[in-house]
N, C-alpha and C positions, 0 to 999 in steps of 0.2 A: 311507194306511191299506190300500188294496187290494193293492198290490205286496208289502208284507211278509207279509200273510196268504196270498197266493198262493205265495210262496216257502216259507213254513212248511208249507203243505198239500202242495206238491210233494215236499218232502224227507221228510215223513211217509209219503207213498205210496211213495217210493223205499226207505225203511227197511223198510216192510212187505214190500216185494217181494224183499228179500234172503233166500235160502233158508237156513234154520238148519242144514241138513244139510251145509253146506260144512265142509271140513276146518279152515279158518282163517277164520271169520266176522269176527274182529276186523280183519283186513286190509281187508275189504270195508266195514266201518263207518268205518275211518280214511279210506279213499278217499272215501267219501260225505261225511265231515265236512270234508275239504279242499275238495271241490266246493261244499259249503254256504258256507264261508267265502269262496270265490272269487266266487260269485254275489252274496253279500251285499256284498262289497267293490266289485263291479261296479255294484250298484244304488246305493250311496252316491256312487260316482264319477260316475255319470250324473246323480244329484240335484244334486250340488254344481256340476257342469258346466252343468246347465240353469239353476240360479239365477245363476251367473256370466254366462251368455250373455243371460239376461233383463235383468240389470242393465246389461251392457255395451251391449245394444241400446237402452236407455232413457237413456244418458248424455247425449245431445244434446237432451233434452226437459225443459221446465219445465212442471209441471202446476199449475193454479190452480183450486181447488174453491170452490163457494159464492160465486160472483161473478156480478154482473149483466153478461151479455155485451155489451149495448149500451153500458154505462158503461165497460167495460174498455178500449175504444179510447181514450176520453178520458183515462183514468188513465195509460195507456201513454204518450200524447203528453205529458202533463204531467211524468211521471217523466223522459222524455228531455229535456225543456226545463230541468227543474231540474239535470240533469247536464250541460247545455250541449252536447248531442249533436244532430247534424243527422240527419234521416231523410227518406227518400222511397221511394215505392212503385214497383216494377217488376214489373207483373203482380200475382201474389199473394205476392210476396216483399217484405219490408221491409228496406231497405238502411240501416244505422246506422253513423255514423262520427263521430270527434271533429272539432271544427272549431276553427280558430285565427283570431283577428281579422286582417283583411287590411289594406288601405291606410286609415289613419285618416283621410285626406282625403275619400275618397268613401264611407266607411262600409261598404265591401264586405267580404265574408267569404270565406276560402279554405277549402274542404272538404278535409280530410286523411283519406284512406283507410288510411294506414299507421299506424305506432305513434307518432305525434306526440302527446305528452301535453298534457293541459290540467288545471290544478288547479282543482277546484270545491269550494265551500264546502258542508259538510254539517252541518246544525244539531245532529244527535245525536252527531256524533263528529268527529275531526280532519279537516283537508282531505286529500282523496285525489286522486291524479293519475290521470285516467281516459285511457287510451290504447287505440288499436287501432280495429278495425271489426268489424262483425257483419252477418250475413245471416240472416233468419229468416222463417218463415211462422207465421201465427196461425190455429189451428184452433178453432172455436167450436162447442159443443154446447149450444144454448140450452135443451133440455128438461131437462138435468141441471145447468144453471148452472155449466158447466165450460168452461175454456179451456186449450188446450195451445199452448205456444210450441215450435216445432221449429227448433232452431238449425242451420242449414245450414253456416255457416262462423262462426268467432270467432277474433279476434286480440287479444292483450293482455288486460287485465283488464276489458274492457268488459262482457262477460256478467255477471260477478259483481256489478259495480256497478249494473247495471240491475236485477238480481234483488233486490239489497238495497233499492234505491229503491222498487221495486214493492211490496216487503213493507211498507214504511212508508206508501205511498200507497193501497194496496188497500183499506183499511178504508172509504174513501168509496164504493166499488163493491160492498160485501159485501151479500149477499142473505140474509134470514133465513127465508124461506118458499119451499120447493122441494117441491111436491106429488109431482112425478115421482120424486124420490129416495125419498120414503116408500113409493111403490108398488114401486119396484125393490127396496128393502131388504125389503119384505114378501115379494115374490116369491123373493128369494134366501134369505131365512129358511125359507120353505116347502120349497124345493128341498133346502136343507141338511138340514132335518129328515127329509125322505123318504129322503135318501141315508144318513143316519145310522141311521134305523130299519131300512132294508134291510141295512145292514152288521151291525147288532147281531143281526138274525134269522139272517143267514148265519153269523155267529160261533157263536151258540147252536146252530144245527143241525149245524155241522161239529164242534164240540168237545163238545157235550153232546147226542148223539143220543137219540131217544126210546127208552124201555125197552120191550121186547116181552115 
């Protein structure tokens, strides 16, 4: 809202500054109109580029809202077990990989970090071959009942299958009462109202000046 108003105000001032005594004022207005279109095109270009960069920077993140942070860890482990995936922690990172049955005599398992597939049964759809490995960190925001998964590395279709399984299992960790969210939403609404009121006063003052 601010940038378009500033652009309009700028070019109105420039139009008022063009002297009417010139021999050919139409040429000056034409040049000003070209500059107007150029800066408007530049504005929309920056806006689209900003939206693209924002989405691109968030491509490796999965955000879960309204979830109990303490129960989310249990739900994540259960989802990995249902997909027959192996996971272990290295510092604050969680390493996930498909696993294949090892020697049937000793009951051991072989951990496969590459794209070795394993077909798992999914109750709500057909069997899916889960393959690949992944590395992620889990960021918890308890006061907002919010969890973010930062995918540092993914191979195969493992990330998509984990997200689909989490979507089915997350209902068990859902939270219905989040007082902090109510306070934050109220504060956000108050700030938005102040910004909107300030913008309306500025528009009325700029385009409808008081009569003298």
